[in-house]
KEKOLZA-935189 format. One record per residue: residue in three letters; residue number from 1; x negated, y negated, z negated of N, C-alpha, C, O in turn. Coordinates in pm, whole numbers, plus 50000, padded with zeros to 5 digits. Atoms other than C-alpha are relative to their C-alpha. Layout:
BEGIN
[site "ALA" NUM [X Y Z] [X Y Z] [X Y Z] [X Y Z]],
...
This chain:
BEGIN
[site "UNK" 1 [49890 50041 50046] [04015 81110 72564] [49998 49998 49868] [49944 50092 49810]],
[site "UNK" 2 [50018 50013 50150] [04049 80998 72213] [50121 50096 49945] [50102 50147 49834]],
[site "UNK" 3 [49896 49932 50072] [04380 81187 72144] [49994 50142 50034] [50085 50216 49997]],
[site "UNK" 4 [50023 49863 49950] [04252 81511 72295] [49971 50104 49868] [49863 50101 49809]],
[site "UNK" 5 [50029 49905 50113] [04300 81799 72013] [49959 50138 50047] [50045 50212 50094]],
[site "UNK" 6 [50042 49866 49962] [04099 82109 72088] [50057 50110 49946] [50067 50217 50006]],
[site "UNK" 7 [49933 49884 50075] [04274 82304 71807] [50113 50038 50054] [50153 50154 50051]],
[site "UNK" 8 [49867 49946 49938] [04594 82278 71989] [49994 50094 50099] [50096 50155 50132]],
[site "UNK" 9 [49998 49911 49890] [04454 82487 72263] [49918 50132 49943] [49880 50222 50017]],
[site "UNK" 10 [50090 49885 50070] [04265 82734 72016] [49875 49989 50019] [49808 50092 50006]],
[site "UNK" 11 [50158 49994 50012] [03917 82606 72059] [49957 49928 49876] [50034 49866 49803]],
[site "UNK" 12 [50076 50052 50116] [03664 82496 71800] [49976 49858 50036] [49936 49831 50149]],
[site "UNK" 13 [50033 50124 49962] [03630 82128 71776] [49850 49955 50001] [49808 49868 49926]],
[site "UNK" 14 [50168 50012 49991] [03239 82133 71872] [49971 49901 50121] [50044 49873 50216]],
[site "UNK" 15 [50044 50077 49888] [03042 81913 72075] [49961 50077 50113] [49969 50031 50227]],
[site "UNK" 16 [50035 49897 49893] [02924 82212 72270] [50124 50027 50089] [50104 50046 50208]],
[site "UNK" 17 [49883 49967 49914] [03293 82276 72397] [50022 49875 50066] [50040 49881 50188]],
[site "UNK" 18 [49955 50119 49938] [03360 81917 72470] [49880 49971 50123] [49913 49935 50236]],
[site "UNK" 19 [50097 50012 49898] [03014 81896 72661] [50046 50077 50122] [50063 50021 50230]],
[site "UNK" 20 [49977 49912 49904] [03106 82202 72860] [50126 49949 50089] [50124 49941 50212]],
[site "UNK" 21 [49876 50037 49922] [03461 82083 72946] [49984 49878 50085] [50036 49872 50196]],
[site "UNK" 22 [50032 50121 49920] [03337 81736 73056] [49908 50027 50114] [49928 49971 50222]],
[site "UNK" 23 [50084 49976 49910] [03068 81864 73245] [50059 50058 50123] [50026 50018 50235]],
[site "UNK" 24 [49939 49935 49918] [03292 82096 73426] [50088 49914 50085] [50089 49932 50207]],
[site "UNK" 25 [49924 50095 49949] [03535 81817 73500] [49926 49914 50095] [49962 49896 50212]],
[site "UNK" 26 [50084 50090 49911] [03268 81585 73626] [49925 50056 50115] [49886 49984 50207]],
[site "UNK" 27 [50073 49934 49881] [03100 81844 73855] [50111 49985 50118] [50067 49976 50233]],
[site "UNK" 28 [49891 49990 49895] [03439 81837 74060] [50032 49853 50033] [50114 49825 50120]],
[site "UNK" 29 [49954 50144 49963] [03452 81453 74059] [50137 49956 49963] [50195 49864 50022]],
[site "UNK" 30 [49874 50027 50039] [03772 81459 73872] [49979 49881 49885] [49869 49848 49841]],
[site "UNK" 31 [49982 50095 50113] [03895 81188 73606] [50028 50096 49878] [50073 50211 49888]],
[site "UNK" 32 [49981 49918 50121] [03912 81308 73257] [50141 49941 49939] [50162 49836 49878]],
[site "UNK" 33 [49847 50048 50080] [04287 81301 73152] [50029 50140 49969] [49960 50237 50002]],
[site "UNK" 34 [49923 49882 50037] [04519 81560 73008] [50002 50107 50060] [49965 50214 50010]],
[site "UNK" 35 [49965 49898 49889] [04599 81755 73296] [49872 50059 50022] [49861 50179 50001]],
[site "UNK" 36 [50138 49929 49972] [04227 81814 73386] [49936 50069 49907] [49859 50163 49930]],
[site "UNK" 37 [50063 49927 50128] [04133 81907 73042] [50075 50135 49985] [50011 50235 49954]],
[site "UNK" 38 [49931 49870 50005] [04397 82177 73041] [49957 50091 50104] [49937 50209 50074]],
[site "UNK" 39 [50039 49941 49897] [04297 82284 73375] [49861 50067 49975] [49841 50185 50003]],
[site "UNK" 40 [50133 49972 50032] [03933 82299 73266] [50002 50122 49878] [49933 50223 49895]],
[site "UNK" 41 [49979 49912 50125] [04016 82497 72928] [50048 50142 50057] [49997 50248 50019]],
[site "UNK" 42 [49944 49883 49934] [04210 82749 73134] [49916 50084 50109] [49930 50203 50133]],
[site "UNK" 43 [50070 49934 49889] [03967 82812 73413] [49926 50125 49981] [49871 50126 49871]],
[site "UNK" 44 [50060 49871 50018] [03817 83154 73435] [49848 50007 49982] [49788 50084 49907]],
[site "UNK" 45 [50144 50017 50033] [03462 83042 73470] [49960 49957 49882] [49854 49995 49831]],
[site "UNK" 46 [50018 50080 50130] [03480 82839 73171] [50055 50066 49879] [50007 50042 49768]],
[site "UNK" 47 [49945 49939 50132] [03680 83042 72935] [49888 50070 49906] [49859 50043 49790]],
[site "UNK" 48 [50103 49928 50081] [03410 83287 72853] [49884 49926 49926] [49824 49981 49833]],
[site "UNK" 49 [50118 50087 50053] [03149 83013 72764] [50051 49924 49887] [49963 49883 49811]],
[site "UNK" 50 [49942 50084 50088] [03383 82822 72530] [49989 50055 49852] [49981 50178 49843]],
[site "UNK" 51 [49978 49948 50116] [03393 82861 72159] [50133 49998 49934] [50179 49890 49897]],
[site "UNK" 52 [49860 49991 50033] [03731 82978 72043] [50024 50003 49840] [49940 50057 49767]],
[site "UNK" 53 [49962 49993 50136] [03902 82933 71699] [50034 50134 49968] [50118 50185 50043]],
[site "UNK" 54 [49984 49840 50016] [03909 83292 71562] [50151 50021 49964] [50213 50112 50018]],
[site "UNK" 55 [49860 49991 50053] [04258 83242 71386] [50065 50011 50135] [50128 50113 50159]],
[site "UNK" 56 [49916 50005 49875] [04398 83156 71733] [49981 50122 50104] [50076 50170 50165]],
[site "UNK" 57 [50050 49904 49895] [04207 83415 71953] [50039 50123 49950] [50052 50206 50041]],
[site "UNK" 58 [50009 49869 50064] [04263 83717 71716] [50151 50041 50027] [50246 49961 50028]],
[site "UNK" 59 [49851 49948 49968] [04569 83938 71796] [50067 50020 49870] [50001 50023 49766]],
[site "UNK" 60 [49926 49994 50140] [04849 83979 71527] [49972 50148 49957] [49948 50240 50036]],
[site "UNK" 61 [49996 49860 50050] [04831 84279 71305] [50089 50109 50072] [50053 50225 50091]],
[site "UNK" 62 [49887 49913 49962] [05152 84422 71452] [49953 50069 50127] [49991 50183 50152]],
[site "UNK" 63 [50045 49915 49868] [04978 84510 71793] [49892 50099 49967] [49834 50162 50056]],
[site "UNK" 64 [50126 49896 50037] [04722 84725 71620] [50062 50122 49913] [49995 50219 49878]],
[site "UNK" 65 [49952 49887 50086] [04957 84942 71420] [50000 50137 50082] [50027 50143 50202]],
[site "UNK" 66 [50003 49869 49954] [04926 85299 71484] [50138 50083 49976] [50174 50108 49861]],
[site "UNK" 67 [49894 49921 50035] [05243 85500 71538] [49976 50150 49994] [50067 50225 49960]],
[site "UNK" 68 [50021 49857 50020] [05079 85838 71544] [49995 50068 50139] [49930 50172 50155]],
[site "UNK" 69 [49981 49933 49877] [05156 85919 71898] [49873 49960 50096] [49818 49851 50086]],
[site "UNK" 70 [50114 49998 49911] [04882 85967 72161] [50050 49882 50083] [50168 49846 50086]],
[site "UNK" 71 [49991 50108 49910] [04829 85677 72410] [50074 50043 50131] [50022 50138 50188]],
[site "UNK" 72 [49929 49969 49890] [05084 85699 72709] [50063 50141 50018] [50109 50183 50125]],
[site "UNK" 73 [49927 49866 49992] [05216 86047 72607] [50118 50003 49901] [50125 49931 49801]],
[site "UNK" 74 [49866 49962 50092] [05544 86164 72449] [49993 50123 49939] [49893 50194 49946]],
[site "UNK" 75 [50011 49863 50082] [05628 86454 72244] [49997 50115 50080] [49952 50220 50032]],
[site "UNK" 76 [49997 49898 49902] [05680 86667 72569] [49866 50036 50049] [49856 50142 50110]],
[site "UNK" 77 [50136 49962 49966] [05296 86660 72633] [49938 50083 49923] [49926 50058 49802]],
[site "UNK" 78 [50073 49893 50075] [05105 86971 72541] [49855 50017 50061] [49824 50002 50179]],
[site "UNK" 79 [50163 49973 49947] [04723 87047 72561] [50008 50147 50033] [50055 50234 49960]],
[site "UNK" 80 [50022 49852 49953] [04655 87357 72761] [49864 50041 49945] [49792 49967 49879]],
[site "UNK" 81 [50128 49928 50062] [04362 87604 72681] [49879 49955 50078] [49767 49976 50033]],
[site "UNK" 82 [50110 50061 49914] [04150 87434 72965] [49966 49874 49956] [49860 49823 49994]],
[site "UNK" 83 [50033 50143 50056] [04170 87099 72778] [50091 49889 50080] [50096 49769 50056]],
[site "UNK" 84 [49921 50123 49904] [04402 86927 73043] [50153 50005 49909] [50182 50089 49824]],
[site "UNK" 85 [49871 50018 50061] [04764 86808 72935] [50097 50027 50119] [50073 50013 50239]],
[site "UNK" 86 [49897 49975 49905] [05091 86905 73084] [50134 49978 49918] [50143 50003 49798]],
[site "UNK" 87 [49867 50002 50085] [05461 86830 72996] [50073 50110 50051] [50192 50113 50017]],
[site "UNK" 88 [49905 49894 49964] [05582 87150 73166] [50012 50102 49915] [49912 50136 49853]],
[site "UNK" 89 [49981 49885 50095] [05732 87433 72965] [49960 50135 50077] [49932 50134 50197]],
[site "UNK" 90 [50026 49889 49918] [05666 87789 73049] [50103 50040 50090] [50079 50101 50194]],
[site "UNK" 91 [49874 49979 49900] [06025 87810 73196] [49979 49936 50130] [50002 49985 50240]],
[site "UNK" 92 [50033 50075 49854] [05918 87533 73440] [49890 50066 50090] [49896 50072 50213]],
[site "UNK" 93 [50077 49909 49906] [05630 87736 73546] [50068 50121 50059] [50060 50146 50180]],
[site "UNK" 94 [49941 49875 49939] [05816 88049 73591] [50118 49958 50112] [50151 50036 50202]],
[site "UNK" 95 [49895 50055 49901] [06082 87855 73790] [49941 49970 50133] [49981 50004 50244]],
[site "UNK" 96 [50108 50058 49878] [05809 87695 74013] [49956 50140 50064] [49969 50156 50185]],
[site "UNK" 97 [50052 49871 49944] [05670 88048 74065] [50106 50077 50073] [50080 50126 50183]],
[site "UNK" 98 [49901 49927 49928] [06002 88213 74150] [50035 49939 50133] [50060 50010 50230]],
[site "UNK" 99 [49964 50061 49884] [06077 87935 74404] [49895 50016 50099] [49929 50036 50216]],
[site "UNK" 100 [50101 49988 49897] [05732 87957 74572] [50016 50151 50043] [50003 50170 50163]],
[site "UNK" 101 [49980 49870 49946] [05791 88335 74601] [50108 50026 50085] [50093 50115 50168]],
[site "UNK" 102 [49870 49984 49918] [06133 88317 74762] [49959 49914 50119] [50004 49952 50228]],
[site "UNK" 103 [50008 50072 49880] [06002 88042 75001] [49883 50083 50089] [49873 50067 50211]],
[site "UNK" 104 [50084 49928 49928] [05713 88288 75085] [50065 50111 50065] [50026 50141 50178]],
[site "UNK" 105 [49939 49891 49969] [05930 88571 75128] [50108 49995 50093] [50160 50097 50137]],
[site "UNK" 106 [49908 50052 49901] [06168 88386 75355] [49960 50045 50132] [49839 50057 50147]],
[site "UNK" 107 [50054 49965 49872] [06150 88494 75718] [49950 49860 50064] [50009 49753 50048]],
[site "UNK" 108 [50054 50124 49946] [05937 88248 75905] [50093 49987 50144] [50170 50070 50193]],
[site "UNK" 109 [49904 50035 49880] [06089 88074 76214] [49965 50099 50106] [49849 50139 50122]],
[site "UNK" 110 [50027 49911 49877] [06132 88302 76518] [49922 49931 50091] [49929 49813 50124]],
[site "UNK" 111 [50095 50031 49896] [05865 88311 76760] [50054 49951 50137] [50154 50001 50187]],
[site "UNK" 112 [49948 50071 49874] [05910 88102 77076] [49947 50095 50103] [49845 50162 50087]],
[site "UNK" 113 [50057 49950 49877] [05870 88249 77401] [49891 49900 50050] [49877 49784 50011]],
[site "UNK" 114 [50101 50079 49961] [05577 88142 77592] [50050 49868 50080] [49992 49760 50073]],
[site "UNK" 115 [49954 50129 49925] [05774 87905 77813] [50051 49907 49908] [50019 49790 49926]],
[site "UNK" 116 [49954 50089 50103] [05954 87756 77509] [49896 49931 49926] [49903 49811 49896]],
[site "UNK" 117 [50107 50059 50074] [05636 87714 77330] [49908 49890 50079] [49835 49814 50017]],
[site "UNK" 118 [50062 50073 49891] [05490 87530 77647] [50089 49867 49995] [50039 49756 49979]],
[site "UNK" 119 [49909 50111 49988] [05793 87308 77668] [49986 49904 49857] [49974 49781 49851]],
[site "UNK" 120 [50011 50072 50151] [05774 87217 77287] [49868 49932 49994] [49867 49820 49943]],
[site "UNK" 121 [50122 50065 50015] [05406 87135 77311] [50011 49872 50096] [49979 49761 50055]],
[site "UNK" 122 [49985 50102 49899] [05470 86922 77615] [50085 49877 49934] [50051 49759 49942]],
[site "UNK" 123 [49897 50097 50057] [05755 86742 77438] [49902 49923 49873] [49890 49801 49863]],
[site "UNK" 124 [50086 50055 50120] [05520 86687 77122] [49889 49904 50053] [49859 49800 49993]],
[site "UNK" 125 [50109 50083 49939] [05239 86549 77351] [50084 49884 50047] [50027 49777 50023]],
[site "UNK" 126 [49924 50137 49936] [05503 86284 77513] [50022 49914 49898] [50020 49793 49920]],
[site "UNK" 127 [49986 50082 50112] [05563 86167 77169] [49881 49924 49961] [49893 49826 49888]],
[site "UNK" 128 [50117 50081 50049] [05215 86047 77122] [49952 49899 50107] [49843 49845 50090]],
[site "UNK" 129 [50040 50110 49902] [05200 85809 77433] [50055 49837 49936] [50153 49808 49869]],
[site "UNK" 130 [49970 50135 50008] [05198 85445 77405] [49963 49938 49861] [49893 49992 49776]],
[site "UNK" 131 [50022 50061 50153] [05202 85189 77106] [50054 50069 49896] [50114 50174 49919]],
[site "UNK" 132 [49938 49933 50129] [05305 85278 76754] [50127 49983 50014] [50198 50080 49989]],
[site "UNK" 133 [49850 50009 49982] [05644 85131 76827] [50074 50086 50102] [50186 50132 50081]],
[site "UNK" 134 [49953 49908 49905] [05686 85329 77146] [50006 50128 49960] [50101 50202 49985]],
[site "UNK" 135 [49999 49850 50064] [05576 85644 76970] [50115 50018 49889] [50181 50121 49887]],
[site "UNK" 136 [49864 50001 50100] [05845 85581 76689] [50102 50020 50062] [50178 50105 50017]],
[site "UNK" 137 [49870 49991 49931] [06115 85540 76944] [50000 50141 50066] [50103 50208 50072]],
[site "UNK" 138 [49993 49860 49926] [05989 85867 77139] [50021 50094 49892] [50096 50189 49916]],
[site "UNK" 139 [49986 49890 50101] [05968 86061 76809] [50148 49999 49957] [50201 50105 49927]],
[site "UNK" 140 [49854 50005 50029] [06329 85942 76732] [50093 50087 50107] [50189 50158 50078]],
[site "UNK" 141 [49926 49932 49895] [06446 86072 77063] [49970 50162 49981] [50063 50243 49987]],
[site "UNK" 142 [50045 49880 50022] [06249 86391 77000] [50076 50064 49883] [50128 50173 49903]],
[site "UNK" 143 [49936 49949 50102] [06401 86440 76647] [50166 50016 50020] [50229 50107 49967]],
[site "UNK" 144 [49869 49999 49981] [06750 86363 76763] [50037 50116 50085] [50140 50178 50060]],
[site "UNK" 145 [49974 49907 49902] [06730 86607 77051] [49984 50140 49936] [50058 50229 49976]],
[site "UNK" 146 [50025 49881 50064] [06597 86892 76827] [50116 50016 49905] [50166 50129 49901]],
[site "UNK" 147 [49896 49999 50084] [06871 86811 76567] [50145 50047 50092] [50227 50123 50042]],
[site "UNK" 148 [49897 49957 49908] [07131 86858 76859] [50010 50138 50037] [50113 50195 50072]],
[site "UNK" 149 [50029 49868 49971] [06992 87179 76914] [49991 50043 50160] [50036 50146 50209]],
[site "UNK" 150 [50032 49980 49857] [06880 87133 77288] [49895 50091 50028] [49811 50112 49940]],
[site "UNK" 151 [50123 49927 49964] [06644 87352 77454] [49888 49930 50006] [49892 49808 50022]],
[site "UNK" 152 [50131 50083 50016] [06292 87264 77433] [49972 49934 50136] [49918 49824 50144]],
[site "UNK" 153 [49993 50082 49845] [06308 87183 77822] [50073 49859 49990] [50027 49751 50028]],
[site "UNK" 154 [49914 50112 50008] [06587 86956 77746] [49941 49890 49910] [49951 49772 49943]],
[site "UNK" 155 [50075 50095 50092] [06394 86790 77452] [49887 49932 50071] [49867 49812 50054]],
[site "UNK" 156 [50107 50053 49928] [06104 86739 77671] [50053 49903 50111] [49998 49794 50123]],
[site "UNK" 157 [49957 50098 49898] [06299 86577 77960] [50076 49868 49936] [50078 49762 49999]],
[site "UNK" 158 [49951 50118 50078] [06480 86341 77700] [49889 49909 49957] [49896 49787 49971]],
[site "UNK" 159 [50110 50096 50042] [06152 86219 77560] [49923 49949 50128] [49887 49831 50137]],
[site "UNK" 160 [50076 50035 49882] [05974 86233 77912] [50074 49885 50072] [50006 49805 50137]],
[site "UNK" 161 [49929 50111 49927] [06239 85993 78051] [49959 49871 49941] [49928 49782 50020]],
[site "UNK" 162 [50033 50124 50048] [06160 85713 77806] [49853 49978 50020] [49806 49868 50049]],
[site "UNK" 163 [50131 50031 50001] [05801 85787 77805] [49961 49947 50155] [49877 49858 50164]],
[site "UNK" 164 [50038 50046 49888] [05781 85737 78185] [50037 49853 50023] [49975 49779 50100]],
[site "UNK" 165 [49958 50148 49994] [05966 85405 78144] [49892 49906 49939] [49859 49799 49990]],
[site "UNK" 166 [50112 50070 50074] [05692 85295 77891] [49888 49992 50093] [49832 49886 50123]],
[site "UNK" 167 [50116 49993 49907] [05433 85411 78122] [50017 49912 50132] [49914 49860 50173]],
[site "UNK" 168 [49981 50089 49898] [05576 85213 78423] [50000 49861 49963] [49952 49777 50039]],
[site "UNK" 169 [50013 50141 50047] [05614 84904 78228] [49858 49976 49966] [49832 49857 49983]],
[site "UNK" 170 [50147 50001 50021] [05238 84939 78138] [49933 49976 50111] [49839 49897 50114]],
[site "UNK" 171 [50089 50006 49866] [05124 84977 78490] [50043 49860 50071] [49964 49797 50141]],
[site "UNK" 172 [49963 50132 49949] [05333 84664 78587] [49938 49883 49946] [49898 49789 50014]],
[site "UNK" 173 [50085 50093 50061] [05178 84466 78323] [49852 49980 50025] [49787 49876 50024]],
[site "UNK" 174 [50155 50008 49961] [04836 84569 78410] [49983 49941 50138] [49885 49870 50162]],
[site "UNK" 175 [50039 50044 49855] [04875 84493 78790] [50043 49858 49976] [49959 49789 50033]],
[site "UNK" 176 [49967 50149 50022] [05030 84131 78694] [49915 49933 49913] [49948 49821 49874]],
[site "UNK" 177 [50097 50070 50087] [04739 84044 78483] [49946 49890 50078] [49863 49814 50028]],
C-alpha cells in the first residue's frame, strides 16, 4: 500500500519490517490492505521480530519515578528478624494468642454415647450416597436436622428417607436400560 505509514504504528520504516509484514500476510493468502497490515503488526508471533521506533516504544519517565516505598507494600509492613515481612503489630499477635488459648481452654463437645455415635456415623455415611447433587441435598437435610436439635437417630431417619428414594430411582433407571 502506497499510503501505509509504519511510523504511525511505532515501527521503523525499514525494508526488513515491510518484508516481514508482507510475508506474514501472504503466507495466510490474505490481500494486502490497511486492515490486514494492522492485524499483522499486532500479531504476537510477529511483534517480537519487528524493529520498533525507540521513541514510541520507550515508556514515559513518569512510570519510572521512585516514590521511595517498597513494591506492593505500605507503611504498615515491617521486616521481622527472620527476614520475612508482616503487617501485624505486637498487639495483633497478642490478641491472636489470647484467642487461641481461650479456644483451647473451652470445653470440647460432650462425648456422645455409643448409640448416638453410631447413629451420627450412619447419618454422615448416608450423606455420601449418590451423585454430587444428591449428596448436596442429603447434606442440607442433615444440617437442617442437626440445627433443629433432633436426636441423632431422627437425623439419620430424615437423611435415610431421601437416600432410599434416590437409591430406588437409581435401581429403576438401571432396570429400565
